[in-house]
PDB file with SEQRES, HELIX, SHEET and CRYST1 records, atoms N, CA, C and O in Angstrom:
SEQRES   1 A   90  MET LYS PHE HIS ALA LEU VAL LEU ILE LEU LEU PHE ALA          
SEQRES   2 A   90  CYS MET TYR LEU SER LEU ALA GLN GLY SER TYR GLY ASN          
SEQRES   3 A   90  CYS CYS LEU GLY TYR ALA LYS GLU ILE ARG ARG LYS ALA          
SEQRES   4 A   90  ASN ILE ILE ARG TYR THR LYS GLN GLU SER ASP GLY ASP          
SEQRES   5 A   90  CYS ASN ILE LYS ALA ILE LEU PHE THR MET LYS ARG ARG          
SEQRES   6 A   90  ALA LYS PRO VAL CYS ALA ASN PRO ASN ASP GLU TRP VAL          
SEQRES   7 A   90  LYS GLN GLU ILE GLY ARG LEU ASP LYS LYS GLN GLN              
HELIX    1 AA1 LYS A    2  ALA A   20  1                                  19    
HELIX    2 AA2 LYS A   38  ASN A   40  5                                   3    
HELIX    3 AA3 GLU A   76  GLN A   89  1                                  14    
SHEET    1 AA1 3 ILE A  41  GLN A  47  0                                        
SHEET    2 AA1 3 ALA A  57  MET A  62 -1                                        
SHEET    3 AA1 3 VAL A  69  ALA A  71 -1                                        
CRYST1    1.000    1.000    1.000  90.00  90.00  90.00 P 1           1          
ATOM      1  N   MET A   1      76.396  17.751 182.738  1.00  0.00           N  
ATOM      2  CA  MET A   1      77.454  18.435 182.034  1.00  0.00           C  
ATOM      3  C   MET A   1      77.497  18.035 180.557  1.00  0.00           C  
ATOM      4  O   MET A   1      77.689  18.879 179.682  1.00  0.00           O  
ATOM      5  N   LYS A   2      77.316  16.730 180.291  1.00  0.00           N  
ATOM      6  CA  LYS A   2      77.324  16.256 178.914  1.00  0.00           C  
ATOM      7  C   LYS A   2      76.150  16.848 178.131  1.00  0.00           C  
ATOM      8  O   LYS A   2      76.260  17.145 176.941  1.00  0.00           O  
ATOM      9  N   PHE A   3      75.027  17.008 178.828  1.00  0.00           N  
ATOM     10  CA  PHE A   3      73.843  17.577 178.171  1.00  0.00           C  
ATOM     11  C   PHE A   3      74.109  19.014 177.724  1.00  0.00           C  
ATOM     12  O   PHE A   3      73.726  19.397 176.619  1.00  0.00           O  
ATOM     13  N   HIS A   4      74.756  19.805 178.566  1.00  0.00           N  
ATOM     14  CA  HIS A   4      75.064  21.193 178.236  1.00  0.00           C  
ATOM     15  C   HIS A   4      76.026  21.277 177.046  1.00  0.00           C  
ATOM     16  O   HIS A   4      75.885  22.137 176.177  1.00  0.00           O  
ATOM     17  N   ALA A   5      76.994  20.378 177.027  1.00  0.00           N  
ATOM     18  CA  ALA A   5      77.945  20.350 175.908  1.00  0.00           C  
ATOM     19  C   ALA A   5      77.233  19.992 174.612  1.00  0.00           C  
ATOM     20  O   ALA A   5      77.522  20.572 173.565  1.00  0.00           O  
ATOM     21  N   LEU A   6      76.304  19.042 174.670  1.00  0.00           N  
ATOM     22  CA  LEU A   6      75.540  18.647 173.483  1.00  0.00           C  
ATOM     23  C   LEU A   6      74.682  19.799 172.978  1.00  0.00           C  
ATOM     24  O   LEU A   6      74.616  20.035 171.772  1.00  0.00           O  
ATOM     25  N   VAL A   7      74.033  20.509 173.870  1.00  0.00           N  
ATOM     26  CA  VAL A   7      73.210  21.659 173.489  1.00  0.00           C  
ATOM     27  C   VAL A   7      74.084  22.742 172.861  1.00  0.00           C  
ATOM     28  O   VAL A   7      73.695  23.355 171.867  1.00  0.00           O  
ATOM     29  N   LEU A   8      75.249  22.975 173.430  1.00  0.00           N  
ATOM     30  CA  LEU A   8      76.160  23.972 172.894  1.00  0.00           C  
ATOM     31  C   LEU A   8      76.642  23.590 171.488  1.00  0.00           C  
ATOM     32  O   LEU A   8      76.709  24.444 170.604  1.00  0.00           O  
ATOM     33  N   ILE A   9      76.969  22.346 171.285  1.00  0.00           N  
ATOM     34  CA  ILE A   9      77.394  21.871 169.961  1.00  0.00           C  
ATOM     35  C   ILE A   9      76.264  22.012 168.951  1.00  0.00           C  
ATOM     36  O   ILE A   9      76.499  22.442 167.822  1.00  0.00           O  
ATOM     37  N   LEU A  10      75.054  21.660 169.331  1.00  0.00           N  
ATOM     38  CA  LEU A  10      73.905  21.804 168.432  1.00  0.00           C  
ATOM     39  C   LEU A  10      73.643  23.266 168.091  1.00  0.00           C  
ATOM     40  O   LEU A  10      73.285  23.586 166.957  1.00  0.00           O  
ATOM     41  N   LEU A  11      73.818  24.144 169.057  1.00  0.00           N  
ATOM     42  CA  LEU A  11      73.633  25.575 168.822  1.00  0.00           C  
ATOM     43  C   LEU A  11      74.642  26.090 167.804  1.00  0.00           C  
ATOM     44  O   LEU A  11      74.280  26.815 166.877  1.00  0.00           O  
ATOM     45  N   PHE A  12      75.911  25.716 167.976  1.00  0.00           N  
ATOM     46  CA  PHE A  12      76.935  26.137 167.024  1.00  0.00           C  
ATOM     47  C   PHE A  12      76.710  25.542 165.633  1.00  0.00           C  
ATOM     48  O   PHE A  12      76.977  26.198 164.626  1.00  0.00           O  
ATOM     49  N   ALA A  13      76.226  24.316 165.576  1.00  0.00           N  
ATOM     50  CA  ALA A  13      75.951  23.684 164.281  1.00  0.00           C  
ATOM     51  C   ALA A  13      74.832  24.435 163.552  1.00  0.00           C  
ATOM     52  O   ALA A  13      74.920  24.651 162.343  1.00  0.00           O  
ATOM     53  N   CYS A  14      73.803  24.824 164.265  1.00  0.00           N  
ATOM     54  CA  CYS A  14      72.706  25.585 163.652  1.00  0.00           C  
ATOM     55  C   CYS A  14      73.185  26.952 163.164  1.00  0.00           C  
ATOM     56  O   CYS A  14      72.790  27.407 162.091  1.00  0.00           O  
ATOM     57  N   MET A  15      74.026  27.596 163.948  1.00  0.00           N  
ATOM     58  CA  MET A  15      74.556  28.898 163.542  1.00  0.00           C  
ATOM     59  C   MET A  15      75.425  28.759 162.295  1.00  0.00           C  
ATOM     60  O   MET A  15      75.347  29.594 161.394  1.00  0.00           O  
ATOM     61  N   TYR A  16      76.244  27.722 162.233  1.00  0.00           N  
ATOM     62  CA  TYR A  16      77.109  27.501 161.074  1.00  0.00           C  
ATOM     63  C   TYR A  16      76.275  27.270 159.821  1.00  0.00           C  
ATOM     64  O   TYR A  16      76.584  27.821 158.764  1.00  0.00           O  
ATOM     65  N   LEU A  17      75.229  26.467 159.924  1.00  0.00           N  
ATOM     66  CA  LEU A  17      74.385  26.183 158.752  1.00  0.00           C  
ATOM     67  C   LEU A  17      73.663  27.432 158.271  1.00  0.00           C  
ATOM     68  O   LEU A  17      73.489  27.619 157.066  1.00  0.00           O  
ATOM     69  N   SER A  18      73.244  28.283 159.185  1.00  0.00           N  
ATOM     70  CA  SER A  18      72.553  29.505 158.768  1.00  0.00           C  
ATOM     71  C   SER A  18      73.515  30.467 158.089  1.00  0.00           C  
ATOM     72  O   SER A  18      73.105  31.193 157.183  1.00  0.00           O  
ATOM     73  N   LEU A  19      74.774  30.497 158.493  1.00  0.00           N  
ATOM     74  CA  LEU A  19      75.765  31.364 157.855  1.00  0.00           C  
ATOM     75  C   LEU A  19      76.254  30.791 156.534  1.00  0.00           C  
ATOM     76  O   LEU A  19      76.684  31.543 155.660  1.00  0.00           O  
ATOM     77  N   ALA A  20      76.196  29.476 156.374  1.00  0.00           N  
ATOM     78  CA  ALA A  20      76.688  28.837 155.158  1.00  0.00           C  
ATOM     79  C   ALA A  20      75.738  29.045 153.985  1.00  0.00           C  
ATOM     80  O   ALA A  20      76.156  28.924 152.833  1.00  0.00           O  
ATOM     81  N   GLN A  21      74.473  29.354 154.248  1.00  0.00           N  
ATOM     82  CA  GLN A  21      73.525  29.585 153.168  1.00  0.00           C  
ATOM     83  C   GLN A  21      73.895  30.864 152.446  1.00  0.00           C  
ATOM     84  O   GLN A  21      74.375  31.817 153.060  1.00  0.00           O  
ATOM     85  N   GLY A  22      73.669  30.884 151.132  1.00  0.00           N  
ATOM     86  CA  GLY A  22      74.039  32.039 150.327  1.00  0.00           C  
ATOM     87  C   GLY A  22      73.229  33.275 150.663  1.00  0.00           C  
ATOM     88  O   GLY A  22      72.088  33.193 151.120  1.00  0.00           O  
ATOM     89  N   SER A  23      73.833  34.397 150.429  1.00  0.00           N  
ATOM     90  CA  SER A  23      73.161  35.672 150.618  1.00  0.00           C  
ATOM     91  C   SER A  23      72.732  36.196 149.260  1.00  0.00           C  
ATOM     92  O   SER A  23      73.544  36.258 148.336  1.00  0.00           O  
ATOM     93  N   TYR A  24      71.473  36.570 149.125  1.00  0.00           N  
ATOM     94  CA  TYR A  24      70.962  37.067 147.857  1.00  0.00           C  
ATOM     95  C   TYR A  24      70.919  38.587 147.815  1.00  0.00           C  
ATOM     96  O   TYR A  24      70.232  39.169 146.976  1.00  0.00           O  
ATOM     97  N   GLY A  25      71.645  39.227 148.709  1.00  0.00           N  
ATOM     98  CA  GLY A  25      71.630  40.682 148.766  1.00  0.00           C  
ATOM     99  C   GLY A  25      72.187  41.340 147.517  1.00  0.00           C  
ATOM    100  O   GLY A  25      71.760  42.439 147.165  1.00  0.00           O  
ATOM    101  N   ASN A  26      73.126  40.701 146.838  1.00  0.00           N  
ATOM    102  CA  ASN A  26      73.743  41.287 145.661  1.00  0.00           C  
ATOM    103  C   ASN A  26      73.291  40.623 144.376  1.00  0.00           C  
ATOM    104  O   ASN A  26      73.910  40.831 143.332  1.00  0.00           O  
ATOM    105  N   CYS A  27      72.243  39.839 144.419  1.00  0.00           N  
ATOM    106  CA  CYS A  27      71.761  39.117 143.246  1.00  0.00           C  
ATOM    107  C   CYS A  27      70.451  39.689 142.743  1.00  0.00           C  
ATOM    108  O   CYS A  27      69.620  40.168 143.515  1.00  0.00           O  
ATOM    109  N   CYS A  28      70.285  39.628 141.430  1.00  0.00           N  
ATOM    110  CA  CYS A  28      68.999  39.985 140.832  1.00  0.00           C  
ATOM    111  C   CYS A  28      68.044  38.820 141.021  1.00  0.00           C  
ATOM    112  O   CYS A  28      68.398  37.671 140.758  1.00  0.00           O  
ATOM    113  N   LEU A  29      66.862  39.110 141.467  1.00  0.00           N  
ATOM    114  CA  LEU A  29      65.843  38.087 141.636  1.00  0.00           C  
ATOM    115  C   LEU A  29      64.728  38.224 140.608  1.00  0.00           C  
ATOM    116  O   LEU A  29      63.848  37.369 140.514  1.00  0.00           O  
ATOM    117  N   GLY A  30      64.774  39.308 139.838  1.00  0.00           N  
ATOM    118  CA  GLY A  30      63.778  39.552 138.796  1.00  0.00           C  
ATOM    119  C   GLY A  30      64.325  40.571 137.814  1.00  0.00           C  
ATOM    120  O   GLY A  30      65.432  41.080 137.990  1.00  0.00           O  
ATOM    121  N   TYR A  31      63.549  40.869 136.777  1.00  0.00           N  
ATOM    122  CA  TYR A  31      63.998  41.754 135.715  1.00  0.00           C  
ATOM    123  C   TYR A  31      63.119  42.999 135.614  1.00  0.00           C  
ATOM    124  O   TYR A  31      61.915  42.955 135.864  1.00  0.00           O  
ATOM    125  N   ALA A  32      63.755  44.106 135.241  1.00  0.00           N  
ATOM    126  CA  ALA A  32      63.005  45.311 134.882  1.00  0.00           C  
ATOM    127  C   ALA A  32      62.538  45.140 133.437  1.00  0.00           C  
ATOM    128  O   ALA A  32      63.279  44.623 132.601  1.00  0.00           O  
ATOM    129  N   LYS A  33      61.334  45.566 133.147  1.00  0.00           N  
ATOM    130  CA  LYS A  33      60.817  45.414 131.784  1.00  0.00           C  
ATOM    131  C   LYS A  33      61.409  46.451 130.838  1.00  0.00           C  
ATOM    132  O   LYS A  33      61.579  46.195 129.646  1.00  0.00           O  
ATOM    133  N   GLU A  34      61.722  47.624 131.382  1.00  0.00           N  
ATOM    134  CA  GLU A  34      62.234  48.706 130.545  1.00  0.00           C  
ATOM    135  C   GLU A  34      62.887  49.759 131.433  1.00  0.00           C  
ATOM    136  O   GLU A  34      62.550  49.897 132.609  1.00  0.00           O  
ATOM    137  N   ILE A  35      63.820  50.492 130.852  1.00  0.00           N  
ATOM    138  CA  ILE A  35      64.422  51.649 131.509  1.00  0.00           C  
ATOM    139  C   ILE A  35      64.029  52.864 130.686  1.00  0.00           C  
ATOM    140  O   ILE A  35      64.307  52.921 129.488  1.00  0.00           O  
ATOM    141  N   ARG A  36      63.393  53.825 131.315  1.00  0.00           N  
ATOM    142  CA  ARG A  36      62.896  54.986 130.569  1.00  0.00           C  
ATOM    143  C   ARG A  36      64.017  55.879 130.058  1.00  0.00           C  
ATOM    144  O   ARG A  36      64.011  56.285 128.896  1.00  0.00           O  
ATOM    145  N   ARG A  37      64.964  56.179 130.911  1.00  0.00           N  
ATOM    146  CA  ARG A  37      66.053  57.087 130.521  1.00  0.00           C  
ATOM    147  C   ARG A  37      67.328  56.287 130.296  1.00  0.00           C  
ATOM    148  O   ARG A  37      68.199  56.208 131.163  1.00  0.00           O  
ATOM    149  N   LYS A  38      67.412  55.703 129.124  1.00  0.00           N  
ATOM    150  CA  LYS A  38      68.561  54.866 128.795  1.00  0.00           C  
ATOM    151  C   LYS A  38      69.849  55.676 128.702  1.00  0.00           C  
ATOM    152  O   LYS A  38      70.937  55.113 128.824  1.00  0.00           O  
ATOM    153  N   ALA A  39      69.747  56.965 128.493  1.00  0.00           N  
ATOM    154  CA  ALA A  39      70.941  57.816 128.434  1.00  0.00           C  
ATOM    155  C   ALA A  39      71.635  57.906 129.794  1.00  0.00           C  
ATOM    156  O   ALA A  39      72.804  58.288 129.863  1.00  0.00           O  
ATOM    157  N   ASN A  40      70.936  57.561 130.868  1.00  0.00           N  
ATOM    158  CA  ASN A  40      71.515  57.608 132.210  1.00  0.00           C  
ATOM    159  C   ASN A  40      72.289  56.347 132.573  1.00  0.00           C  
ATOM    160  O   ASN A  40      72.837  56.256 133.672  1.00  0.00           O  
ATOM    161  N   ILE A  41      72.344  55.370 131.664  1.00  0.00           N  
ATOM    162  CA  ILE A  41      73.095  54.150 131.932  1.00  0.00           C  
ATOM    163  C   ILE A  41      74.580  54.455 131.768  1.00  0.00           C  
ATOM    164  O   ILE A  41      75.000  54.968 130.731  1.00  0.00           O  
ATOM    165  N   ILE A  42      75.371  54.139 132.785  1.00  0.00           N  
ATOM    166  CA  ILE A  42      76.812  54.401 132.760  1.00  0.00           C  
ATOM    167  C   ILE A  42      77.578  53.177 132.274  1.00  0.00           C  
ATOM    168  O   ILE A  42      78.436  53.276 131.397  1.00  0.00           O  
ATOM    169  N   ARG A  43      77.260  52.024 132.851  1.00  0.00           N  
ATOM    170  CA  ARG A  43      77.961  50.786 132.505  1.00  0.00           C  
ATOM    171  C   ARG A  43      77.066  49.599 132.861  1.00  0.00           C  
ATOM    172  O   ARG A  43      75.968  49.759 133.393  1.00  0.00           O  
ATOM    173  N   TYR A  44      77.569  48.410 132.551  1.00  0.00           N  
ATOM    174  CA  TYR A  44      76.831  47.199 132.876  1.00  0.00           C  
ATOM    175  C   TYR A  44      77.792  46.117 133.361  1.00  0.00           C  
ATOM    176  O   TYR A  44      78.986  46.148 133.065  1.00  0.00           O  
ATOM    177  N   THR A  45      77.254  45.173 134.102  1.00  0.00           N  
ATOM    178  CA  THR A  45      77.970  43.963 134.492  1.00  0.00           C  
ATOM    179  C   THR A  45      77.048  42.779 134.268  1.00  0.00           C  
ATOM    180  O   THR A  45      75.826  42.920 134.219  1.00  0.00           O  
ATOM    181  N   LYS A  46      77.658  41.612 134.134  1.00  0.00           N  
ATOM    182  CA  LYS A  46      76.879  40.394 133.914  1.00  0.00           C  
ATOM    183  C   LYS A  46      76.794  39.596 135.198  1.00  0.00           C  
ATOM    184  O   LYS A  46      77.774  39.462 135.931  1.00  0.00           O  
ATOM    185  N   GLN A  47      75.611  39.070 135.459  1.00  0.00           N  
ATOM    186  CA  GLN A  47      75.397  38.154 136.582  1.00  0.00           C  
ATOM    187  C   GLN A  47      75.153  36.775 135.987  1.00  0.00           C  
ATOM    188  O   GLN A  47      74.233  36.593 135.189  1.00  0.00           O  
ATOM    189  N   GLU A  48      75.960  35.818 136.368  1.00  0.00           N  
ATOM    190  CA  GLU A  48      75.785  34.444 135.903  1.00  0.00           C  
ATOM    191  C   GLU A  48      74.894  33.684 136.879  1.00  0.00           C  
ATOM    192  O   GLU A  48      74.712  34.106 138.021  1.00  0.00           O  
ATOM    193  N   SER A  49      74.348  32.579 136.433  1.00  0.00           N  
ATOM    194  CA  SER A  49      73.431  31.809 137.276  1.00  0.00           C  
ATOM    195  C   SER A  49      74.150  30.717 138.063  1.00  0.00           C  
ATOM    196  O   SER A  49      73.536  29.726 138.457  1.00  0.00           O  
ATOM    197  N   ASP A  50      75.441  30.896 138.292  1.00  0.00           N  
ATOM    198  CA  ASP A  50      76.169  29.945 139.121  1.00  0.00           C  
ATOM    199  C   ASP A  50      76.498  30.602 140.461  1.00  0.00           C  
ATOM    200  O   ASP A  50      76.380  31.819 140.606  1.00  0.00           O  
ATOM    201  N   GLY A  51      76.899  29.818 141.408  1.00  0.00           N  
ATOM    202  CA  GLY A  51      77.220  30.382 142.718  1.00  0.00           C  
ATOM    203  C   GLY A  51      75.969  30.739 143.493  1.00  0.00           C  
ATOM    204  O   GLY A  51      75.050  29.927 143.603  1.00  0.00           O  
ATOM    205  N   ASP A  52      75.926  31.954 144.034  1.00  0.00           N  
ATOM    206  CA  ASP A  52      74.817  32.362 144.890  1.00  0.00           C  
ATOM    207  C   ASP A  52      73.580  32.811 144.118  1.00  0.00           C  
ATOM    208  O   ASP A  52      72.472  32.745 144.649  1.00  0.00           O  
ATOM    209  N   CYS A  53      73.743  33.259 142.892  1.00  0.00           N  
ATOM    210  CA  CYS A  53      72.636  33.849 142.138  1.00  0.00           C  
ATOM    211  C   CYS A  53      71.947  32.806 141.269  1.00  0.00           C  
ATOM    212  O   CYS A  53      72.596  31.936 140.690  1.00  0.00           O  
ATOM    213  N   ASN A  54      70.619  32.906 141.187  1.00  0.00           N  
ATOM    214  CA  ASN A  54      69.836  31.883 140.500  1.00  0.00           C  
ATOM    215  C   ASN A  54      69.531  32.183 139.045  1.00  0.00           C  
ATOM    216  O   ASN A  54      69.199  31.263 138.297  1.00  0.00           O  
ATOM    217  N   ILE A  55      69.628  33.431 138.612  1.00  0.00           N  
ATOM    218  CA  ILE A  55      69.265  33.772 137.239  1.00  0.00           C  
ATOM    219  C   ILE A  55      70.388  34.552 136.568  1.00  0.00           C  
ATOM    220  O   ILE A  55      71.178  35.232 137.225  1.00  0.00           O  
ATOM    221  N   LYS A  56      70.440  34.436 135.238  1.00  0.00           N  
ATOM    222  CA  LYS A  56      71.356  35.277 134.468  1.00  0.00           C  
ATOM    223  C   LYS A  56      70.714  36.646 134.334  1.00  0.00           C  
ATOM    224  O   LYS A  56      69.505  36.762 134.135  1.00  0.00           O  
ATOM    225  N   ALA A  57      71.531  37.672 134.445  1.00  0.00           N  
ATOM    226  CA  ALA A  57      71.003  39.032 134.355  1.00  0.00           C  
ATOM    227  C   ALA A  57      72.109  39.990 133.932  1.00  0.00           C  
ATOM    228  O   ALA A  57      73.299  39.703 134.065  1.00  0.00           O  
ATOM    229  N   ILE A  58      71.674  41.136 133.420  1.00  0.00           N  
ATOM    230  CA  ILE A  58      72.564  42.259 133.159  1.00  0.00           C  
ATOM    231  C   ILE A  58      72.221  43.319 134.187  1.00  0.00           C  
ATOM    232  O   ILE A  58      71.060  43.698 134.337  1.00  0.00           O  
ATOM    233  N   LEU A  59      73.241  43.801 134.901  1.00  0.00           N  
ATOM    234  CA  LEU A  59      73.038  44.836 135.909  1.00  0.00           C  
ATOM    235  C   LEU A  59      73.514  46.154 135.329  1.00  0.00           C  
ATOM    236  O   LEU A  59      74.710  46.343 135.108  1.00  0.00           O  
ATOM    237  N   PHE A  60      72.586  47.063 135.082  1.00  0.00           N  
ATOM    238  CA  PHE A  60      72.912  48.381 134.557  1.00  0.00           C  
ATOM    239  C   PHE A  60      73.137  49.341 135.716  1.00  0.00           C  
ATOM    240  O   PHE A  60      72.292  49.472 136.602  1.00  0.00           O  
ATOM    241  N   THR A  61      74.293  50.014 135.698  1.00  0.00           N  
ATOM    242  CA  THR A  61      74.579  51.054 136.676  1.00  0.00           C  
ATOM    243  C   THR A  61      74.110  52.377 136.097  1.00  0.00           C  
ATOM    244  O   THR A  61      74.454  52.735 134.970  1.00  0.00           O  
ATOM    245  N   MET A  62      73.325  53.096 136.877  1.00  0.00           N  
ATOM    246  CA  MET A  62      72.711  54.333 136.412  1.00  0.00           C  
ATOM    247  C   MET A  62      73.336  55.533 137.125  1.00  0.00           C  
ATOM    248  O   MET A  62      73.871  55.415 138.227  1.00  0.00           O  
ATOM    249  N   LYS A  63      73.253  56.690 136.462  1.00  0.00           N  
ATOM    250  CA  LYS A  63      73.629  57.942 137.121  1.00  0.00           C  
ATOM    251  C   LYS A  63      72.635  58.209 138.243  1.00  0.00           C  
ATOM    252  O   LYS A  63      71.437  57.974 138.086  1.00  0.00           O  
ATOM    253  N   ARG A  64      73.124  58.689 139.352  1.00  0.00           N  
ATOM    254  CA  ARG A  64      72.288  59.109 140.486  1.00  0.00           C  
ATOM    255  C   ARG A  64      71.390  58.006 141.043  1.00  0.00           C  
ATOM    256  O   ARG A  64      70.334  58.297 141.605  1.00  0.00           O  
ATOM    257  N   ARG A  65      71.790  56.765 140.896  1.00  0.00           N  
ATOM    258  CA  ARG A  65      71.016  55.668 141.477  1.00  0.00           C  
ATOM    259  C   ARG A  65      72.002  54.678 142.077  1.00  0.00           C  
ATOM    260  O   ARG A  65      72.869  54.156 141.376  1.00  0.00           O  
ATOM    261  N   ALA A  66      71.872  54.421 143.361  1.00  0.00           N  
ATOM    262  CA  ALA A  66      72.832  53.570 144.058  1.00  0.00           C  
ATOM    263  C   ALA A  66      72.674  52.095 143.676  1.00  0.00           C  
ATOM    264  O   ALA A  66      73.662  51.380 143.512  1.00  0.00           O  
ATOM    265  N   LYS A  67      71.439  51.658 143.538  1.00  0.00           N  
ATOM    266  CA  LYS A  67      71.176  50.250 143.265  1.00  0.00           C  
ATOM    267  C   LYS A  67      71.109  50.008 141.758  1.00  0.00           C  
ATOM    268  O   LYS A  67      70.445  50.765 141.049  1.00  0.00           O  
ATOM    269  N   PRO A  68      71.786  48.963 141.247  1.00  0.00           N  
ATOM    270  CA  PRO A  68      71.724  48.691 139.809  1.00  0.00           C  
ATOM    271  C   PRO A  68      70.345  48.185 139.382  1.00  0.00           C  
ATOM    272  O   PRO A  68      69.572  47.672 140.192  1.00  0.00           O  
ATOM    273  N   VAL A  69      70.061  48.343 138.093  1.00  0.00           N  
ATOM    274  CA  VAL A  69      68.804  47.875 137.517  1.00  0.00           C  
ATOM    275  C   VAL A  69      69.073  46.540 136.836  1.00  0.00           C  
ATOM    276  O   VAL A  69      69.987  46.432 136.018  1.00  0.00           O  
ATOM    277  N   CYS A  70      68.290  45.537 137.164  1.00  0.00           N  
ATOM    278  CA  CYS A  70      68.466  44.195 136.618  1.00  0.00           C  
ATOM    279  C   CYS A  70      67.618  44.033 135.361  1.00  0.00           C  
ATOM    280  O   CYS A  70      66.445  44.406 135.328  1.00  0.00           O  
ATOM    281  N   ALA A  71      68.244  43.462 134.319  1.00  0.00           N  
ATOM    282  CA  ALA A  71      67.534  43.292 133.059  1.00  0.00           C  
ATOM    283  C   ALA A  71      67.788  41.898 132.495  1.00  0.00           C  
ATOM    284  O   ALA A  71      68.807  41.270 132.781  1.00  0.00           O  
ATOM    285  N   ASN A  72      66.850  41.437 131.701  1.00  0.00           N  
ATOM    286  CA  ASN A  72      66.946  40.125 131.059  1.00  0.00           C  
ATOM    287  C   ASN A  72      67.932  40.205 129.902  1.00  0.00           C  
ATOM    288  O   ASN A  72      67.728  41.006 128.990  1.00  0.00           O  
ATOM    289  N   PRO A  73      69.002  39.398 129.906  1.00  0.00           N  
ATOM    290  CA  PRO A  73      69.982  39.470 128.828  1.00  0.00           C  
ATOM    291  C   PRO A  73      69.445  39.040 127.468  1.00  0.00           C  
ATOM    292  O   PRO A  73      70.094  39.286 126.451  1.00  0.00           O  
ATOM    293  N   ASN A  74      68.282  38.408 127.425  1.00  0.00           N  
ATOM    294  CA  ASN A  74      67.689  37.975 126.156  1.00  0.00           C  
ATOM    295  C   ASN A  74      66.782  39.021 125.522  1.00  0.00           C  
ATOM    296  O   ASN A  74      66.389  38.871 124.365  1.00  0.00           O  
ATOM    297  N   ASP A  75      66.441  40.082 126.257  1.00  0.00           N  
ATOM    298  CA  ASP A  75      65.584  41.134 125.705  1.00  0.00           C  
ATOM    299  C   ASP A  75      66.357  41.948 124.669  1.00  0.00           C  
ATOM    300  O   ASP A  75      67.550  42.205 124.827  1.00  0.00           O  
ATOM    301  N   GLU A  76      65.671  42.340 123.628  1.00  0.00           N  
ATOM    302  CA  GLU A  76      66.314  43.062 122.525  1.00  0.00           C  
ATOM    303  C   GLU A  76      66.849  44.428 122.966  1.00  0.00           C  
ATOM    304  O   GLU A  76      67.944  44.817 122.560  1.00  0.00           O  
ATOM    305  N   TRP A  77      66.099  45.155 123.783  1.00  0.00           N  
ATOM    306  CA  TRP A  77      66.560  46.473 124.217  1.00  0.00           C  
ATOM    307  C   TRP A  77      67.816  46.371 125.072  1.00  0.00           C  
ATOM    308  O   TRP A  77      68.648  47.278 125.069  1.00  0.00           O  
ATOM    309  N   VAL A  78      67.955  45.267 125.805  1.00  0.00           N  
ATOM    310  CA  VAL A  78      69.144  45.053 126.631  1.00  0.00           C  
ATOM    311  C   VAL A  78      70.357  44.822 125.729  1.00  0.00           C  
ATOM    312  O   VAL A  78      71.429  45.374 125.974  1.00  0.00           O  
ATOM    313  N   LYS A  79      70.188  44.011 124.690  1.00  0.00           N  
ATOM    314  CA  LYS A  79      71.271  43.757 123.737  1.00  0.00           C  
ATOM    315  C   LYS A  79      71.703  45.051 123.049  1.00  0.00           C  
ATOM    316  O   LYS A  79      72.894  45.271 122.827  1.00  0.00           O  
ATOM    317  N   GLN A  80      70.734  45.909 122.712  1.00  0.00           N  
ATOM    318  CA  GLN A  80      71.054  47.182 122.077  1.00  0.00           C  
ATOM    319  C   GLN A  80      71.848  48.086 123.014  1.00  0.00           C  
ATOM    320  O   GLN A  80      72.802  48.737 122.588  1.00  0.00           O  
ATOM    321  N   GLU A  81      71.464  48.128 124.274  1.00  0.00           N  
ATOM    322  CA  GLU A  81      72.183  48.970 125.239  1.00  0.00           C  
ATOM    323  C   GLU A  81      73.588  48.447 125.502  1.00  0.00           C  
ATOM    324  O   GLU A  81      74.523  49.232 125.662  1.00  0.00           O  
ATOM    325  N   ILE A  82      73.744  47.137 125.548  1.00  0.00           N  
ATOM    326  CA  ILE A  82      75.081  46.556 125.716  1.00  0.00           C  
ATOM    327  C   ILE A  82      75.960  46.942 124.529  1.00  0.00           C  
ATOM    328  O   ILE A  82      77.119  47.317 124.706  1.00  0.00           O  
ATOM    329  N   GLY A  83      75.407  46.848 123.320  1.00  0.00           N  
ATOM    330  CA  GLY A  83      76.156  47.252 122.130  1.00  0.00           C  
ATOM    331  C   GLY A  83      76.539  48.718 122.153  1.00  0.00           C  
ATOM    332  O   GLY A  83      77.658  49.085 121.795  1.00  0.00           O  
ATOM    333  N   ARG A  84      75.599  49.560 122.579  1.00  0.00           N  
ATOM    334  CA  ARG A  84      75.869  50.999 122.661  1.00  0.00           C  
ATOM    335  C   ARG A  84      76.974  51.291 123.673  1.00  0.00           C  
ATOM    336  O   ARG A  84      77.869  52.091 123.403  1.00  0.00           O  
ATOM    337  N   LEU A  85      76.913  50.646 124.833  1.00  0.00           N  
ATOM    338  CA  LEU A  85      77.921  50.864 125.872  1.00  0.00           C  
ATOM    339  C   LEU A  85      79.292  50.333 125.446  1.00  0.00           C  
ATOM    340  O   LEU A  85      80.320  50.942 125.746  1.00  0.00           O  
ATOM    341  N   ASP A  86      79.301  49.199 124.747  1.00  0.00           N  
ATOM    342  CA  ASP A  86      80.563  48.647 124.274  1.00  0.00           C  
ATOM    343  C   ASP A  86      81.206  49.570 123.245  1.00  0.00           C  
ATOM    344  O   ASP A  86      82.422  49.759 123.263  1.00  0.00           O  
ATOM    345  N   LYS A  87      80.406  50.150 122.344  1.00  0.00           N  
ATOM    346  CA  LYS A  87      80.914  51.089 121.358  1.00  0.00           C  
ATOM    347  C   LYS A  87      81.470  52.350 122.038  1.00  0.00           C  
ATOM    348  O   LYS A  87      82.495  52.895 121.629  1.00  0.00           O  
ATOM    349  N   LYS A  88      80.779  52.787 123.065  1.00  0.00           N  
ATOM    350  CA  LYS A  88      81.181  53.983 123.791  1.00  0.00           C  
ATOM    351  C   LYS A  88      82.536  53.804 124.478  1.00  0.00           C  
ATOM    352  O   LYS A  88      83.315  54.751 124.576  1.00  0.00           O  
ATOM    353  N   GLN A  89      82.811  52.605 124.944  1.00  0.00           N  
ATOM    354  CA  GLN A  89      84.066  52.336 125.640  1.00  0.00           C  
ATOM    355  C   GLN A  89      85.249  52.227 124.665  1.00  0.00           C  
ATOM    356  O   GLN A  89      86.392  52.451 125.062  1.00  0.00           O  
ATOM    357  N   GLN A  90      84.991  51.893 123.418  1.00  0.00           N  
ATOM    358  CA  GLN A  90      86.090  51.719 122.455  1.00  0.00           C  
ATOM    359  C   GLN A  90      86.595  52.994 121.905  1.00  0.00           C  
ATOM    360  O   GLN A  90      87.515  52.992 121.086  1.00  0.00           O  
TER     361      GLN A  90                                                      
END                                                                             
């Protein structure tokens, strides 16, 4: 009986550890080099490298595209698009 209880406790401990690990489903893991149709960019959000995500990124939301496009915040074209979008919102 004690053996079964120990196995059950170990099973629950393994399940807890697997659930405690971060999910990278909503994180950028790499960068797009360029976006061809920059006019289709609607807005952007910033991803910080704290918490679950490992890299800093800008996530561009596009027209007619469900998944955002990840871009390097240090690239010049990304800075230009952020400036354009910020001006558009004002």
